[in-house]
N, C-alpha and C positions, 0 to 999 in steps of 0.2 A: 143851635150850636150846643154840643155836649159839654158838660162840665168835666174837668180833668181830675176826677176823684179816684185816687188809687189807694188801696188798703194795703198797708205793710204790717203783717202780723209778726208777732214774736220778736220784736226788736228789744235790745237790751234796756233801752230807756223806759219801756213799759213795765218793767219789774221794779219792785222797791229795793233800795239798797240793803245789803246784808249788814246786820249790826256787827260792830267790832268786838274783839274779845273783852275790852274794857267795858263797853256798853252792856254786854251780857252779864259781866260780873256785877255791875251796879244794879241791874234789874233783878238779880237773884240774891243779892246780899240782904239778909233779914234785918240786920242792925241798921243799915242805911235806909231801908224801907220804913222801919219803925221811926227813925229820926224824921224822915220826910213827912210821915203821917202826923207826928206831933207838931211840926212846923206849920203844916197846912191847917190843922185844927186851931192852932194859936192865931193864925191870920184870920180865920173865919170868926173866931170868938171875939177878936178885936173889933171886927166890923159889926157884929151883933150887939156888943156892949155899947159901942159908939152910937148905934142907931136907936137904942132904948134909953139913952140919957137925954 
């Protein structure tokens, strides 16, 4: 008995969703990226300091 494997190419669900206008703004906003950079570094440093004490 043959398996019923059909290939459906180029369906919409195979493509990633397009970012919204707001998402594009936050990804390209330098001030926001700088803020997130310092928040992440602060969280990492908290873990490092906690592990060394």
